C-alpha positions as CSV (number, residue, x, y, z in Angstrom):
1,M,0.2,0.2,-0.2
2,S,2.7,2.4,1.0
3,E,4.3,2.3,-2.6
4,D,0.9,2.9,-4.1
5,A,0.9,6.5,-2.4
6,V,4.5,7.5,-2.8
7,G,3.9,10.4,-5.1
8,L,1.3,11.8,-2.7
9,A,3.4,11.1,0.2
10,A,6.3,13.1,-1.2
11,V,4.1,16.0,-1.8
12,T,2.6,16.2,1.8
13,V,6.2,15.7,3.3
14,L,7.1,18.4,1.0
15,A,4.1,20.4,1.9
16,V,4.5,20.0,5.7
17,L,8.5,21.4,5.1
18,E,7.2,24.6,3.5
19,Q,5.0,25.1,6.2
20,A,8.0,24.5,8.7
21,Y,9.7,27.1,6.4
22,F,7.1,29.5,6.7
23,S,6.7,29.4,10.8
24,L,10.3,29.6,10.7
25,Q,10.4,33.1,8.9
26,V,7.9,34.5,11.2
27,I,10.5,33.5,14.0
28,Y,13.2,35.4,12.5
29,A,10.9,38.3,11.5
30,R,9.9,38.6,15.2
31,R,13.6,39.1,16.1
32,K,14.4,41.2,13.4
33,Y,11.5,43.2,13.9
34,S,11.2,43.4,18.2
35,V,7.6,41.9,18.3
36,S,7.5,39.6,20.9
37,P,4.7,36.7,21.0
38,P,1.8,36.8,21.6
39,A,1.7,40.3,19.7
40,T,0.5,39.9,15.9
41,T,1.4,43.5,15.2
42,G,4.3,45.3,14.4
43,P,6.1,47.2,11.5
44,P,4.3,46.4,7.9
45,E,7.1,44.3,7.2
46,F,6.3,42.1,10.0
47,E,2.7,41.9,9.7
48,R,3.1,40.9,5.8
49,I,5.2,38.0,6.6
50,F,2.9,36.9,9.9
51,R,-0.2,37.3,7.5
52,A,1.4,35.0,4.5
53,Q,2.3,32.4,7.2
54,A,-1.0,32.6,8.5
55,N,-2.9,32.5,5.2
56,C,-0.5,29.8,4.1
57,S,-1.6,27.7,7.3
58,E,-5.7,28.4,6.9
59,Y,-5.4,26.7,3.3
60,F,-3.4,23.8,4.4
61,P,-5.9,21.2,5.8
62,I,-7.8,21.6,2.4
63,F,-5.0,21.4,0.5
64,I,-3.8,18.1,2.1
65,T,-7.3,16.8,1.8
66,V,-8.3,17.5,-1.6
67,L,-4.8,16.2,-2.3
68,W,-5.3,12.8,-0.9
69,M,-8.7,12.8,-2.2
70,S,-7.8,13.6,-6.0
71,G,-4.8,11.1,-5.6
72,L,-7.0,8.2,-4.2
73,F,-10.0,8.5,-6.2
74,F,-9.2,10.2,-9.5
75,S,-5.4,10.0,-10.1
76,Q,-2.1,10.0,-8.1
77,G,-0.1,11.3,-10.8
78,A,-2.1,14.2,-11.9
79,S,-2.9,15.0,-8.1
80,S,1.0,14.9,-7.2
81,V,1.9,17.5,-10.0
82,C,-1.2,19.7,-8.9
83,G,0.3,19.4,-5.8
84,L,3.9,20.4,-6.4
85,L,2.3,23.6,-8.6
86,Y,0.3,24.6,-5.7
87,L,3.0,24.3,-3.4
88,Y,5.3,26.4,-6.0
89,G,2.2,29.1,-6.0
90,R,2.0,29.2,-2.3
91,F,6.1,29.6,-1.8
92,R,5.6,32.7,-4.4
93,Y,2.6,33.6,-2.8
94,F,4.6,33.9,0.6
95,R,7.9,35.7,-1.1
96,G,5.6,38.1,-3.0
97,Y,3.5,38.9,0.1
98,S,6.6,39.4,2.6
99,Q,7.7,41.9,-0.1
100,S,4.8,43.9,-0.8
101,A,1.0,43.7,-0.3
102,Q,0.5,43.7,-4.1
103,G,2.9,40.5,-4.7
104,R,0.6,38.4,-3.2
105,L,-1.8,38.3,-5.9
106,A,-1.0,36.7,-8.8
107,P,0.4,33.6,-6.9
108,L,-2.9,33.7,-4.8
109,Y,-4.8,33.5,-7.9
110,F,-2.4,30.5,-9.3
111,S,-2.6,28.5,-6.5
112,A,-6.3,28.9,-5.8
113,Q,-6.8,28.0,-9.5
114,V,-4.9,24.6,-9.0
115,L,-6.4,24.1,-5.3
116,W,-9.9,24.3,-7.5
117,V,-8.4,21.6,-10.1
118,L,-7.6,19.4,-7.0
119,I,-11.4,19.8,-5.8
120,G,-12.9,19.2,-9.3
121,F,-10.4,16.1,-9.7
122,S,-11.6,14.8,-6.0
123,C,-15.5,15.5,-6.7
124,V,-14.9,13.5,-9.8
125,G,-13.3,10.4,-8.6
126,V,-15.5,10.1,-5.5
127,L,-18.4,10.2,-7.4
128,L,-17.6,7.8,-9.9
129,A,-16.3,5.3,-7.1
130,F,-19.4,5.7,-5.4
131,C,-21.4,5.0,-8.5
132,R,-19.1,2.0,-9.1
133,V,-19.4,0.7,-5.5
134,Y,-23.1,1.8,-4.2
135,L,-25.0,1.7,-7.6
136,A,-23.1,-0.8,-9.5
137,L,-22.8,1.7,-12.2
138,D,-19.3,1.6,-14.2
139,L,-19.8,5.2,-15.8
140,I,-15.9,5.0,-17.3
141,G,-16.9,1.7,-18.7
142,R,-20.2,3.0,-20.3
143,L,-18.6,5.8,-21.5
144,T,-15.6,3.9,-23.2
145,E,-18.2,1.7,-24.7
146,A,-20.3,4.5,-26.1
147,L,-17.1,6.2,-27.6
148,R,-16.1,2.7,-29.1
149,L,-19.9,2.4,-30.9
150,T,-19.3,6.1,-32.7
């Protein structure tokens, strides 16, 4: 079983490491700008780094959930590639937001689009599995037969 999900597991490990990196950046920013916990406000430079990390953390559970659902029910390969693209987008988002509030927008839209693709893959995969398991209806098989007849 573990070999069957190695792509998803690798992306998950990278995602956790990315979250750890973002958290470390907040720690360094706290030291640099003298913002002691539990304070979350300070110079704009600190606040942008803090918000970038918080925003990435807020989306992390959604990302991990749809990554695995998409990978298990739709396609591990396509889901893993989407996962890598999402992580790249979130890294660009973090870096852009850290430099300026405007710098977050393009990477935010990119990563949101990738997340919606994973959500779509998850929905299609779960629907197909549900039909196959609970309705004894193989939609992919029927579609394949219909295409052969045309």
